[in-house]
Steps between C-alpha positions, in 0.01 A plus 500: 500500500631349174806287464820681396617409156805273511588540131737788441520622139852632537620175653350311210684732259820426686443129453397547134816703437714221641319243281580709194857563611572129546279340236416770245168641394362159390543371857261762634149354526221551746562139619873543538451823696239335724731209569799723570297730723337210684145604418224382267460611137187677618709685752725625221199594289365704788789742428552428129202383295720365223859442398475825292399690814795345685744599224352851496555514875866409457552747215321775697724426794821513294385815321411674826838407650680631190296820491575554872870493412434771238336732753628854479394848416236486228671784315844334488697576188564203267857428622423468872200285414690265274774467759232394752367259236841341463535470877147349525588253226816398685309453826210312347715258303592314816135397534419466129640205310435344159236261648302795632539687179345203322194559711502866396512400134192283543330787680557721195311260278176649635416818296380686812827424685701600186311831483570567872872430441504728196339777710770454766777542237321806355513651846876432517553664161293802605742543789797472262355746249674800356751589230795588723823298485430378855150379406644315196773342711243395762284336233797311350603382846143391572485305171839341572382381842176362354705326229721343767188382682375326183843354432514374858175310440690318226789396727759775463558499875634143513845645572380765747559788255171674557630756751812559287272598211299731726829656606577559131161676447563724797855582391381595150216700654753687717704587192200613300358718777812696591 
């Protein structure tokens, strides 16, 4: 009988996420992860062949967690969907900070990753399609939340205003969708 693997990919992603949270994307290396996890570099490379694979693993994890927060009826109208999107954004912002977003930006430098991200956004806009006033309000709310996300990357949340701005988006959405 073979030996059970002692390297757990998810545990390595937990450690990698903490490295990024405390030191930023530049601090994440195969060597730093190996040291923090108490294993060899080869042990890390057993799960992640390269730093790019490691970053993809983190991005895939974050995307999956965010998509899980969006779960709902596939045929949801635009307004219920965008309300779930706002709620998912609120919930995910506790885990996502500017240092992690820096890692996301470097991830998007790869054309294949950028294409995958564009496809994800196309899927969102497909769900928000239509010419009704509600569909238009949902798209504007979505764009506002995405704009807040980008502004947050640039330090708008230094005063803890992020959730106040999300409250504003929801309040305007409520008025537009009456």
